[in-house]
C-alpha positions, 0 to 999 in steps of 0.5 A, spaced: 870 710 744 873 709 737 866 708 734 863 714 737 869 718 734 872 720 741 879 718 740 884 722 736 883 722 729 890 719 727 889 713 732 882 712 731 880 705 730 886 702 734 883 701 740 878 697 737 883 692 734 887 692 741 880 689 744 879 684 738 886 682 739 884 680 746 877 678 745 875 676 738 868 679 738 869 686 737 872 685 730 864 686 728 866 694 729 871 693 723 866 693 718 861 697 722 866 703 721 867 701 714 860 702 712 859 708 716 864 711 711 870 711 716 874 707 712 881 709 714 879 708 721 877 701 719 884 699 716 887 702 722 883 697 727 884 691 722 892 693 722 892 694 730 889 687 731 893 684 726 899 687 729 897 685 736 896 678 734 902 678 731 906 680 737 903 675 741 905 670 737 912 672 737 912 673 745 908 666 746 909 662 740 906 655 742 900 658 746 898 662 740 899 656 735 895 652 740 889 657 740 889 659 733 889 651 731 885 648 736 882 652 742 879 656 738 875 650 735 874 647 742 868 651 745 867 646 751 874 648 754 870 654 757 865 650 761 858 648 760 855 652 754 848 649 754 847 653 761 842 659 760 847 664 762 850 663 755 845 667 751 848 666 744 845 663 738 850 657 739 848 656 746 841 656 744 842 651 739 846 647 744 840 647 749 835 645 743 839 639 742 843 640 735 849 636 734 856 639 732 856 639 725 849 641 723 850 646 729 856 649 726 852 650 720 846 653 723 850 658 728 854 661 722 848 662 718 844 665 723 850 669 726 851 672 719 844 674 718 844 677 725 850 681 723 848 683 716 841 686 719 844 689 725 850 693 721 844 695 716 840 698 722 846 701 725 849 704 719 842 708 718 842 710 726 849 713 724 846 717 718 841 720 722 846 722 728 844 717 733 851 714 733 850 711 740 844 707 738 848 704 732 854 702 736 849 699 741 846 695 736 852 692 733 854 690 740 848 687 741 849 683 735 856 681 738 852 678 744 848 673 739 854 671 734 859 670 739 859 662 741 859 664 748 856 670 751 856 669 759 852 674 763 857 679 764 858 680 756 851 682 755 852 689 758 850 692 751 843 690 753 843 694 759 846 700 755 840 699 750 835 699 756 838 705 758 837 708 751 830 706 750 828 709 757 831 716 755 825 716 750 822 720 746 817 715 745 813 712 751 812 705 747 820 705 747 821 707 754 816 702 756 820 697 752 827 699 755 824 699 762 822 691 761 829 690 758 832 693 764 828 689 769 830 683 764 837 684 765 837 685 773 832 680 775 832 672 772 825 673 769 826 667 765 823 663 772 817 667 771 816 664 764 813 657 762 818 652 761 821 652 753 825 656 748 823 663 751 824 661 758 831 659 756 833 664 751 830 671 754 836 675 753 838 672 747 831 674 744 831 681 747 838 682 743 835 680 737 829 685 738 834 691 739 838 689 733 831 689 729 826 693 732 828 696 739 834 701 736 834 700 729 826 699 726 828 697 719 821 696 717 820 703 716 827 705 712 828 706 705 833 703 700 840 705 702 846 704 698 852 702 701 859 702 698 863 696 699 869 698 695 871 703 690 866 702 684 862 697 688 856 699 691 850 695 694 843 697 694 840 695 701 833 694 701 831 693 709 824 691 708 826 686 703 833 684 707 828 682 713 823 678 709 829 674 706 832 673 713 826 671 716 825 666 711 832 663 712 831 663 720 825 659 719 828 654 714 834 654 719 829 652 725 826 647 721 833 644 720 834 644 727 828 640 729 830 635 724 837 634 727 835 635 734 837 628 738 834 626 744 838 627 751 844 622 752 843 618 758 850 616 761 852 611 767 858 610 771 861 604 774 863 606 782 867 603 787 860 601 790 856 599 784 858 594 779 853 591 774 857 585 771 851 585 765 854 591 763 861 592 765 863 584 766 866 581 771 872 585 775 879 585 773 886 584 776 888 590 773 891 587 767 888 590 761 893 587 756 898 581 756 904 582 752 909 576 750 916 575 752 922 571 751 923 566 757 930 565 759 929 557 757 927 559 750 920 559 751 915 564 750 911 567 756 906 573 757 906 579 762 900 582 765 900 590 763 896 596 764 893 599 758 897 606 760 904 607 759 907 613 763 914 612 761 911 613 753 906 619 755 900 615 755 896 617 760 889 615 758 887 609 754 880 605 753 876 601 749 869 598 748 864 598 743 856 597 742 852 591 745 851 593 752 844 592 755 839 597 752 843 598 746 848 602 750 855 603 748 860 601 753 867 604 754 872 601 759 879 603 760 885 606 765 888 613 767 895 613 769 898 616 775 898 623 773 891 624 772 887 627 777 880 628 774 877 625 768 871 628 765 866 625 760 862 630 755 856 627 752 856 632 746 861 638 745 859 644 749 854 641 754 856 639 761 862 635 763 861 630 768 866 627 772 868 620 771 869 616 778 876 613 777 876 606 780 883 603 784 886 598 780 891 592 783 898 594 782 905 590 782 906 586 787 898 586 790 897 579 789 897 574 784 896 575 776 892 570 772 891 569 764 886 572 761 879 568 759 880 570 752 887 571 749 891 571 742 891 565 738 896 560 741 897 563 748 897 559 753 897 561 761 901 555 763 907 557 767 908 564 771 905 571 768 910 576 769 907 582 773 908 589 769 902 593 772 903 600 773 903 603 780 897 608 781 893 606 774 886 607 775 880 604 771 874 607 769 867 604 766 862 608 762 856 606 759 852 611 754 846 611 749 851 615 744 858 617 744 858 620 736 859 627 739 862 625 746 869 627 749 874 624 754 878 629 758 884 627 763 886 633 767 892 633 772 893 636 779 894 643 776 888 643 772 892 642 765 889 638 760 894 632 759 890 627 755 883 627 751 879 622 747 875 624 742 875 621 735 876 614 738 870 615 742 866 617 735 868 610 732 865 606 737 
């Protein structure tokens, strides 16, 4: 409504700011308002976004701080971003196996290219009196640039299909019908396995931005005023050529940094491979020294978690397992109801089997096979195992980009391991 000038002039742009405060992707409409000459509307949109975000911070300071400092950078909290339902550039990069540091750079570069090309095309549509087409082009760009674009975010492609079907050219009408079919039926299942099959709607959004509704190849150079006295001459054909070269370069980088799928194995109550995880333990992950009443030094069998101190997840391990696999073994505390392992940030989280551990009073405790220097196992060993602690064992071919997430019974994240895994 704001972008089509349907709202009253004194408040035009405010709705875009409110929408962006709820979900960030509508922020792309702020530069769209600016380059189409509606700069007061753009300022109002930015101001309302800042006001709503500031109000949210006043009402929910802890949640807002968490979002802006942590959650916004942790896309794996949303789910499996490698699923084909996520038709964004970021989702495509995850599916082809690009690892996080390089993936972030490639995503930012490609998203910037898409947004610039889309804004140039949308501006041309607006100048020709086709404002609806311009708005839809910008909307399709948000689908591509957002880190996560689930199916229900892709409504812009449905609108694009309707506009194309409305004509006037027969070729565009046919393209619009194909697009509507693609948005209604899972046409990817009819294609050969490969990039096109997994990214049908992403490619459709790219086509809408560069050809379908904004055919930049036929546009003459245009001048865009960025700031007072600062103007940019945009040559669509040249811009598209540069964008194509950069996109090909980014694709080459993606192929170079692509990694093989990570194989993961877990120990389960019914299956234990001592060659991989060693002999079973009696719940003693550590042994702490203590002063006995007679002045001698004794030792206590302890769990590696500490509910009193708030440590609900603890683990250790390293490389050296069979086949070069990295082994991770540890414990979770009583508050942990579910432990998941994410092989690469953004990919599918896999539930880790939690293994019952002997608790206090469940049987005799014994000394470790290997203890600290000078440790003797003569005399009794005090039982300080925690009731309700459970163990786990993971073996993976690579943990450089993995995460461990521990959730409580209410679904709340109560502990995580990331940097520790990356040091294995």
